[in-house]
C-alpha positions in Angstrom: -6.5 18.9 -18.9 -6.3 20.4 -15.4 -6.1 17.5 -12.9 -5.2 19.5 -10.0 -7.4 18.9 -6.8 -8.6 21.8 -4.9 -11.0 20.4 -2.6 -11.7 16.9 -0.8 -15.1 16.2 -2.8 -12.9 15.8 -5.9 -11.0 13.1 -4.6 -13.0 9.7 -5.5 -12.0 6.7 -3.2 -13.1 3.3 -4.0 -15.0 1.5 -1.1 -12.8 -1.7 -0.9 -9.5 0.8 -0.3 -10.5 0.9 3.4 -10.2 -2.8 3.7 -7.0 -2.8 1.4 -5.3 -0.1 4.0 -6.2 -1.9 7.0 -4.9 -5.2 5.9 -1.6 -3.3 4.8 -1.5 -1.2 8.2 -1.9 -4.8 10.3 1.0 -6.2 8.3 3.3 -3.3 9.2 2.3 -3.3 12.5 2.7 -7.0 13.0 6.4 -6.9 11.7 7.3 -3.7 14.1 9.6 -2.0 11.6 12.6 -0.1 13.0 13.0 2.0 9.9 11.6 3.3 6.7 13.2 0.8 4.5 11.8 -2.2 6.4 8.2 -0.4 5.9 9.1 -0.4 2.1 10.3 -3.9 2.1 7.1 -5.2 4.2 4.8 -3.1 1.9 6.4 -4.6 -1.3 6.1 -8.3 0.0 2.8 -7.7 1.4 1.2 -6.4 -2.3 3.3 -8.9 -4.1 1.7 -11.5 -2.3 -1.6 -9.9 -2.8 -1.1 -9.7 -6.7 0.3 -13.5 -6.7 -2.9 -14.3 -4.8 -5.1 -12.6 -7.4 -3.2 -14.4 -10.4 -3.6 -17.6 -8.9 -7.5 -17.4 -8.0 -7.6 -16.2 -11.7 -5.9 -19.0 -13.0 -7.6 -21.5 -10.9 -11.0 -20.1 -11.6 -10.2 -20.5 -15.4 -9.3 -24.3 -14.9 -12.6 -24.8 -13.1 -14.5 -23.1 -15.9 -12.5 -25.1 -18.8 -13.1 -28.3 -16.8 
């Protein structure tokens, strides 16, 4: 299977990516990182929180549905 990309048209970007990247960029800018390690830490914390929030929302909606 050939997965090489030769043209921009071959790249499929989901519509919600713009919002995700904008939120992440704002998180980085707010923190004013001084080095790449800080950027990695901030990025990890940002996306880990997103995952936690998503899991919490899923759990809460299951509770509501089962009530």
